[in-house]
N, C-alpha and C positions, 0 to 999 in steps of 0.2 A: 392877776389876769393878764396884765401887759407882758410880764416876763414869760408866762407860758405861751402867749401868742408869738413872742419873739423867738423862742426856742423852736416852735413848730415851723415858723417861717424859715429859720436857718436850716432846719432839717430838710425841708423841701428843696431849698437851694442846693444843699450838698448832694442830695439824691439826684437832682437834675444834672449836676456837674459830673457825678460818677457815671450815670447812664450815658451822658454825652461822650465821656472819655472811653467807655466800653465800646460804644458803637463806632467811634471814629478812630480808635487805636487798636493795635494788636501787638502782643509781646514778641519782639524779634529774637532776643537772646538774653541769657543771664551770664554775667561775668563775675567770677569770684575773685575778690582782691587777695593778693598774696599775704599770708600770715606767717611770721617767723616761728620756727620750732621752739616750743617752750622748754625743751631739754637741750641745754648747751653742751658742747664738747662731746657730741656723739660721734662715733667713728663714721667716716665718709661712706663706708660700705654697708651701713645699717639698712636692712631691707624695710621698706615701708608698704603697708597694706592700706590702700585708700578705699574705704568702704563707701559704695554709692547706694542710692535708694534701690536701684534695679540689680545690684550685684547678687549673685548666688552664693550662699554660704558654703556650699560644697566646693566651689572653685576657689574661694578665698582660703578656706582651711587647707585645701590641697597644697597651695603655695606656701602658707605659713608653716604647716607641719613639716613639709619637705625642707624648708630652710632651717628650722630650729632643731631638727634631728641630726643635722650635721654638727660635728664636734667643734669646728672652727667658728660657727655662728654663735655669738654670745648674747645678742639682743635683737629685738624686733619692735617695730613701731606701728601702731594702729591709729588711723585718723578717720573721723566721720563728721559730717556737717548736716545740720537740719534733721530731716527725717531719718537719716542713716545712723543717728547716734545710738538708738536702741539696738540696731543690728551690729554695730561695732562692739558694744558691750557683750552681746551674745558670742561673737567670734572670740573675744578675749577669754571668756569663761570656758569655752570649748578647748581652746589651746592650753589653758592652765590645767585642764584635766588630762589632756593627751601628753603634755610634757611637764613632768613634775619638777618642783623646786624652783619655780620662776618667781622673781621679785617683781613688784608692780609699782609704777608711779602713774598717777592719773591727773590730768589737767583739764579743767572745764573753762571755756572762754567763749567769746563771741567773735564771729567772723563776718565781714562786710560782703554783701552780695549786691550787685547793681543790675537792675532789670532795665533793659532798653526797650522802649515802646515807640513804634513807628506808626505814622498815620496810614490808614487803610488806602486813602486816595492821595497820592502825592500832589495832585493838582489843587487840593483844598487849601493849600497855604499854611498847614499846621506844622509846628516844629516837633522834632524828635524829643521825647521825654526820657529822662533817666531817673529812676527811683532807687534809692539806696535803702537796704534793710540790714539789720543786725540779726544774724541767726546763730543759735547755739552750736558749738563745736566741741569735740572731745579728742584728746590726745592721750594714748595709753602706751607706756613703754614697759615691755616685758624683758627681763634680763636674767640670765643664768648666774651672773655675778651679783654680789650684794649691792644694794642701793642705800642711799642715805635715809635711815628710818625717821629722822627728825623733820624731813620735809613733808608738807601737807600732801595728802593723796597717796601716801605709801601704804602698801599692803604686803604683808609677809607671805612667804610660800605656805600654801595650805589654808589661807584665810577664807577660801571659797567653800570649805567643807561645811561650815555652820549654815551658810546660806542655802546650800543644796539640801542639807538635812531638814531645815525648816520648811522648805518648799515641798519636799517629799512627805513630811509629816502632815502638812495642810492638805496635800492632795489625797493622802490616805484617809484623813478624816472626812473629806468630802465624799469619797467612795463609800465609806461606812454609813454616812447619813442617808445616802440615796436609797438603799434597800429598805431601811427602816421606814422611810416615808412611803415607799411603794407598798410595803406590807401592811402598814397601818391605814392606808388611804381607803376611802369608801367606794372608789370606782371599781369597775370590773365585774360586779355582780357576785363575787365570791363571798365566802364566809370570813369575816374579819375576826381574828382571834387575838390580835395584839391591841395595845392601847390605842384608842381612837378609832378602832375598826367597828364596822356596823355589824352587830349580832342580832339575829332574829330569834323570837321565842320558840321553844321546842313544842312541836305539835304532837299530841298524844298518839295519833295514828301512824307516826313515822317509826320505822325500825321495829315493828312488832310491839310497841309499847301499849297499843290499845288492847291486844290480847292479854298481856300481863296484867293490866288494870282490871279487865273483866274477871280473870281468874281470882284476883285478890278479893273482889266483891263477892 
């Protein structure tokens, strides 16, 4: 009983502190700490596509495809941090379908972000707060030239075909299941003829069956 009361008291104290910080502070800016490239010995003219959360895929792919379609361009680098990781992977898969024969190296790591919180009222005598967070980041190198297949994160050209085929297969199966459920459902007031459908008994006076039965008698 004592330990439970202590936890409840601690929870109330933490809640009070968080509410006080929310009301008294506002986030001024977010600073991303520099992170060294995990792919050493890259050419200095290697184009880098920095995918942001608000970036448009059409604009990113226009730049990437334009660079990789040039014969002199041999590789390209994609980077994404936090919420933009999924969008980065989407851009990589699109480029691999547009430009065939690309080798891929992928690195997953954490990047430090610092959030600077300033007091809402400078006259309150509060200090500026700096909160550090580790957020996931992804680095993807696509190259026309062969890469070291022994390194972790390597994907050979054409390795995306199986993933896209599996996704298309699952999507097709989902479309097939939809009409069956609709046809077999009991809603709509129609005559259900499939499994699970609602069938009502035949009435003798429908479709002239009453006259045929009278003639037989």
